[in-house]
N, C-alpha and C positions, 0 to 999 in steps of 0.2 A: 432565292425567293423574291417575288415582287409583290407589291401591294399598292393599289391605287384607290382613291376615293373614300377610304375609311379613316376615321380619326379616333384616337384614344386620349382620354383626358390625361394630361401630364400631372403627375402627383405632386403638385405644389405644397410646400410645407405650411407656410403662413401661420405657424403657431404663435400664440400670444407670447410675447417676451416674458421669460421667467424673472421675477424679482426676488432676490434674496438679500438679506442684510438690511440696513437701515435705508428706508426709502424717502429720504429727505430731498425735495427739489433743490434746496440750498446746497446740500452736500454734493448732490450729483452734479450741479453746475460748477462747483468748485473743483471737482475731480478732473474735468476736462483740461483747463489750463495747466493744472499741476502735472498731468502726465505728458502734456505737449511740452512743458518746460523741461521735463526730464528727457523727453525725446530730443529736443533741440540741444541740450547740454551733451547728450551722448553723440549726437550728430557732429558737433564741433570736435569731439575727441576723435571721432572716426575720420573726419576730414584732414586732421592733422597728420594721419598716417597714409593719405593718398599720395600716389605718385602723380608731380606736375604733369454637372451635368446636370451641366447646369444651364440655366436660361439667362444669357448674358447679352448686354448691349455694348456695342463697340463702334468707335469712330477712327478713321485715319485721315490725317491732314497733310497734304503735300506741302513742300517747303515753300512754294510761292503763294500758298493759300494761308500762311501763318504770318503773324505780325512781325516776326524777326528772322525768318529764314529757317526756323526749326521744323522738324517733322514731328508729328504727334501720332501716337497710337494709344487708345484708351481701351479699358476693359472693366465692366462691372461683374464681379464673380458672384452671381446671384444663386447662392447655395441654398440648401434646405437641410432640415433634419439636424444633424450634428456635425457641422463643417468644421474642418481644420482651419482655423482663422489665422495661423502663424505666417509671418514673413521670414524667410530664411535665407542665409548667405552660404553659397557653396564656393569654397575657395578653389583657386586654380591648382593644377596638379600635373605632375610629370609621371608617366606610366612606363613600366618596364616593357621592353619588346615582347610581343607574343601574349600580352595580357588581355583579359576579357572585360568588356563593359557589361555588367549585369543589367537586366532589364526588369524593372519593378511593375507590379500590377497597378491598375488604376483604383486606388482605394478612395472612395468619395467621402467617407466619414473620417472623423478624428480618431487616431492620428493617421496622416496620409502615409507615413513611413516611420519605422523604428529601426535604427541601425547606426552603422559607423562610416557609411559611404557618402553622405550628403551633408556634411557640416555638423556643428555642435547643436543645433536646434533639435535634431532627431535622436540625439543619444539616448540610449535606454534609460539612463538616470533621469531624463526629463519626463518620462512617461512610466512610472513604476507599474509593474504588474502586467505590461504589455509585451507580448512575444516579438521577437525580431521579425521583420518583414521578410518573407521568402521571395526570392527572384523567380520569375517564370521562364527565364531564358537568358541569352547572352549574345553579343555581337563582338567582333574583334575591336579592341580598344586602340585609340590613336596615342601618339607619344605625348601630346600636351593638350590639356583642356583648359578652356578660359574660366575665370571666376564669374559668377552670376548670382542674381537673386531669383527666388521662386516663391510662389504661393502654391495654388493647385497646378499651376503651369509655370514654365520658364517665363520670367518677366523682362529682365534686361541684363546683358553680360557686360564685361569691362571694356568691350569694343563698341558699346552703344547699340548692339542688336537688341531690337525690342519686339515684344509679341503681346497681342491680345487675342482673347478666344471667344467664340460663340458656337454653342451646340446647335446642330441642325438635324432635321429629318433627312432621310435618304431612301433610295430605291431598294437598297440591300441592308442586311444587317448581319453581324458577326459577333462571336463570342471569343473571349480570351483563352489562350493556352492555359490548361489547368482548370478551366471553368466551363467545359463543355465545347470548347472550340480549339483552333489551332493558332489564331493570330497572336503575335508577339507584342505589337505596339499599340498603345493608346495615344491619344493626341498629347496627353500630359508628358509621356516619356519622349515622343518625338520633339516636343518643344525643348525638352532639357537637353537632348543630344545636339539639337541645333545651337543652343546656347553655349554648350561645351566646345563645339567644333567650328563655328562659323563667325565671321566678322561682318558679313554682308547679308541683306535680305534675299538676294538671289541665291546665294550659297545655302541659305537656310531652306528656302522653298524647294530647291533641287534635291538637297540631301533628305529632307523629310519625305518627299515624294518617292525617292529611291528606296528608302528604308521600308516605307509602307507597302510599296509593290513587292519588294523582295521578301519581306518577313511576315507580311499580313498585318491588317489594321482592324481594330475593333472600337466601337463607340461606347460612351459612358453607360447607355441604358441596355445595350445588347438587343435592342429592338429597333423598329423602323424610326420611331419617335425618339430623337435624341441618339440615334445610332451613327450619325455622321457628324462632321466637324468643319469649322472654319477657323483659320488663324489669320490675323492681320499682322503683317510682318514689316518692320522698317529698320533702316540703318541711317546713316547721316546724309544720304543722297536720294534715296527712293524708298517707296512703300508698295507692298503687294498684298492682295487678297488671295488666300489659298483654300480651296474647298477639297475635301477628301471624303470618299464613300468606301466602305468596306466591299470587298468582293470575295465572299467565302468559297465560291465554287473552285477557285485555285488558290485559296489562302493569299489573297492579294489586295489590291486597293486601286481605285481609279481617282485621279485628281486633276485639278486645273488651277492655274493661277493667273491673275490679271494685274498689271502695273497701274497704280493710281496716278492719274495725271498730276504733274507737279503743282498746278494752280487750282486743284479741286479737292473736295472732301467726299469720302464715302462712308457708309454705315452698314453694318450687318447686325441684324436683330433676330438671331435664331432662325434664319433661313437663308439658303444660298441666294446669291444676287447675280453672279456672273451669267450673263446671257450669251449674246453672239460671240463665238470664239473665232478669232481670226487665226487659222491654222498655219499661216505663213508669215507671222509677225512675231518672231522670237523676242524681240525688244519689249513687247508688251504683253504677250501671252505665252504661257508655258503649260504643258499638260503631259500626262502619262501616255505612252504609246498605245495602251489598250483602251483609251477613252472612246474612240469611235468604234472599233470592232465590238466591244461589249454592248454599246448602246444599240448597234445594229442587230446583234445576236438576239437580244431581248425585246426587240420591237420598241425601243425607247426613242427612236429617231429614224425618220425616213427622209433622206435628202431630197427625193423627188418631189415630195409634197410639202416639206418644212424649210427647205433652203438651208441658210446658215445654221450651223450647229449651235443650239441653245442649251448650255449645260444645266441650267436651273430647271428648265422644262423637262429635260431628259432624266436627270438624276435626283432631283429634290422630291420629297413626298409631301411638299407644302408646308403650311403652317402647322405646328404641333400645339396641343392644348385646345385651341378654338380659333375660329376666324377672328382676325384683327389682333391676335397675340403678337405677330411680327409686324404686320403692315401698318398698324396704328403707330407703332414706335418709329417706323421708317418715315412715315408722314410727319410725326411729331418732330423728329430730328432735322428733316429737311426744312421744315417751317422755321426752325431756329437758325440753321445755316444761312438760309437766305430768305427772309421774310418777303421780299419783293415778288418771289415766285409762288403762284397759287397752284397748290395741288389739292386734289380731292382726298378727304379722309375715308371715302367709301370706294369700294372696288367689288369686282366679282370674285375671281379666283386669283390670288396673288401669284401662284405658280405659273398659271397659264396666261394672265393678262398683262403682266409687267406694267403696272400702273405708275411706277416711280422710276426716275432716272438712276443709273448705276452710281453716278457721282454728280456734283454740281460745284460751281464756283460760289464761295461764300460772298454775302453781301459786303462784308468787311473782313479784313484779315483776322485770324483767330489767334488767341494766346491761350496759355494754360488755364487761366481763371475763367475764360469763356467755356472751356470744356468742363471744368468743374460744374458750372451752372447747367450745362446741358445735361449732365448726369444727375442733376437734381430736378429735372423737369417732370411735372405731373400734369401737363396740358393746361396750365393756368391761363385763364382768359379765352378758352375754347368751349365748345359745347361738352367736351369731354373732361372738363376740369375735375380732377379727383377730389378736390377740397369742397365741392359743392354737391348738394343733393342729400337725401336721406342717409345713404351709406356712409357719408362723411361724418355723421354724428353732429351733436350741437356745437362742436369746436372745430369743425372742418379739417379733420384728419385725412390726409391722402392715401393712408395705408388701408388695405384690405386683407383681412385675415381669412384663413381657411374656414369654409362653411360646414366642414365635417360631412356627415352622411347626406345632408341636404343637397350638396353639390351634385349628387348622382341623381336626384329626382327633380330638382328645380331647373327648368330650362334657362339657358343663357350663361353669361360670365361677366364678372367685373372687367373694366378696362384694365389693361396692363400698361403701365407707364414706364418710363425709362428709370425714374426714381422708384425704389423698391425696398420695402422695410426688411426684407430677408437677404439682402446683399451681404456677403461675407467681407468683401473689401472692394474698393474701386481704385485702379491706378491710371494715372495720365502720364504717359512716357514721353519724354521730350529729348530729341536728338539734336546736337549742334556741332557740325563738322568743323567750324572755324576755331573751336576750343580743344584742348587735349581731351582724349576720351575720358579720363578720370573725373573731370568736371563738366565735360560737355553733355554727357548723358545724365538726365535727371529723372528719377522715379518719384512722381508726386503720388504718395501713398495715403489712402484714406481708409482707415478700418471702419467696418460695418457700413450701414446705409449712407449713400452719398449725400442725402438731404439732412443727415445728422452727424456728419463728420468733418473734420478739418484735415485737408491735405498737407502732408509734410514732405519736404524734399529730401531725397537720399540720392547722392551722386553715384555714378557708375564705378568710380574708383574706390568707394568706401570698402574697407576691409571687415565689414560686418554691418549689422543693422542695429538700430537702438533696441535695448533690451525690452522695453514695453511692447514693441512690435512682434517679439518673437514668442509672446505668451498669449494664450487665449483658448480656453476649452468652453464651448458653448453650453456645457452642462453644469459648469461650476463657476460662480462669480469669483473674479480674481482682481482685486484693486491694483495689482501691479501691471495689469494689461491694459494697453491702449484700446484694444478692441472692446473690452468690457467698459471702459470709461465712456466710449461713444454709444454702445448699446444701452447703457443704463440711462444716459442723458436722453436718448431717443425714446426710450420706454416711458420715463417720467413725463416727457413732453406730451404724451398721448392724453394725459389728464385734462389738458386745456390747450390743445394744439395751436389754435390760431394765435394765441398769445406767446406761448413758449417758443414758437418757431422764430418769432422776432428776436428773442435773446439768442437763439442758436445762430441765426444769421449774423447778428452783431459780433459773436465770438468768432465765427468763420471769417469775417472780414478782418478782424484784428489778427488772428493767428496766420491766415494765409498771407496777408500782407507782410507779416514778419518772415515767412518762408520766402517770399519773393525778394525781400531785402537781403536775407542770408545768402541766397543764390547770387545775387548781384554782387555781394561782398566777395564771395569766392571767385567769380568771374573776373573781378578786378585784379586779383592776385595773379591770375594765370593769363589774363588778356588785358593789360593796362590801357589799351587803346581802343575803347568800344566802338569808335567811329569807323574802324576798319572792318567790323563785322557786317553781315547783311543788313541789319537794322539795330538801332539802339532802343527799339521799343521794349517796354517792360512785358512781363508775363501777363 
C-alpha cells in the first residue's frame, strides 16, 4: 500500500505532569542533588569493577568535528503516555551451540519487557502482577553476545558501538507477527541484536539490514506515520545514518545507509534525510538489493526524469504530525551547529524541496556539553522562541501541553522544538578510540526532559547502571527514581518557569561539571598521558 499527500495528526500525549506527594519547591530542588549524589556513588562502585515511537531528535558528530576526536551520537526518547523510563544493563553471555535468540515485541508502554533474558531490571519481581513477555519468534543465536545498556533501544555496548533513534514516516507500513502481520523485527529489537553481535557501526548497519530484509520489519505505529525508522550508528572511527522502510508485500524491508563525513555533523528529526545515493560508492553508501527495484515497481522513482536516486523523495511520506514538525528542528539544529550559515526557517514541502543540507561543518568543534545544550533548545532569540507569546504564559514556559479535543477543530499547531517536556530520557553517547573500550565509551544519560535534567556519565565497561536509573514508572511517584526526581523538579518549575529555570541551569552547571571531572579522573587512570590523545580539550 502507498499513500501520498495525506497527513494524520500524530497522537502526542502532552499530558500535564501528575503531582503526588508533598509539592514543596524546596523539597523538589533538594531531591535532585541527592539522587545525583547517589548515582555518582553507585557509578564509582561500578567503575571499580570495570576492566582497564516515538518522536525523537538526534545528532551525529564526526571525529574531526568534535573538540577532542570523539564521535558523538545523541537521542532524545520523546515518549508519550506511559513510557518505560528505565535504563537497563544487559550482561555479556555465552550461548550453547544450536540455541535460539528469541525476538520480543515492540511494547511502547511500561513495562517494555518482563522476563529473565535481559538482565535484572526486567525480572518479574520488579513488576509484580505483570505477565511474562511472550516472544513473537526467534533467529539462530551466536556463540557470544556483548554486554550493553538499553532503554527503548540499544544504547551502547562494551565495544563502544552507539545508537540513537528517530521514528519516521514511510511509503509502506507493516504489522508485527502475532498482531495482524508477519514481520518479526521492530527497530528496538534490531538495535539490540546489533548491540549483542557487533563491534563496529558498519557491522551493525549491515546486520540490521540483512535481518530486516530476511525476517520482515514493522514500525512503531503500524501505519504510514511512524511506520518507518532511522538509526544513527557510531563506533570509535565512523558514524552512519540508517533508514529502513517496511515492505509487507514480501514480508521484507528496504534500507539505505550513508556515512557521515568525519569533519561534519548531521541531524535527523523524525524524517528521512538521505538524498542522492551513490550506487557505486560502498565506502560511503550501503543499501538493500531491493531498493531500486521496489521503487521502480511502485512508481516511486523514474531514472529518466529524476536522475540520481533520492531515497527520501522516493520512500519518505514526509513530515508527520504537521508541517514544520521536522523541518523547524532541522533548521534549529543547524543554526546552532554553525550560526555563520544562514538557512531559511520556511520551506515548501520538506520531502520534495530538500531545503537543508544533509550535514555541515560546525563553526567550532563540539563537545558533550554543547550537545546537552542543543537538546535543551527551544529556539531562544528567534521568532519561534517557545518562551515568548501568549502560549508561554506569564512566566515564559517553553512547554506546550496537549489541547485535547480542541486540537481536532482548531487549525494550526504549536511549534515543535528540540527540547520537549514529554521526553522520557536523552542520551549523548561519546566514543573515544584512544582509550580502552571500558572507559572510552561514555553514555551521558539524562532522565526526563533535557531542559530539566542533569546528564550523568556511565562508562561502556560498567557492569551495571546506578540503581536510581533502573527505577521509574510514570504512573506512580517514586522518590528512589532519578527519572522522578527530574520530572518532579521540572513540574514544580512550571509554577514560575522564567525564575525556576535559572536555578535548574545552575544545578546543571554544577552537576555536569562534576561528571566531566569524574570522567577526566577515570581517563587519567587508564591514559596517564593525555597529550598523546587527539586533543586534551574537555567535554
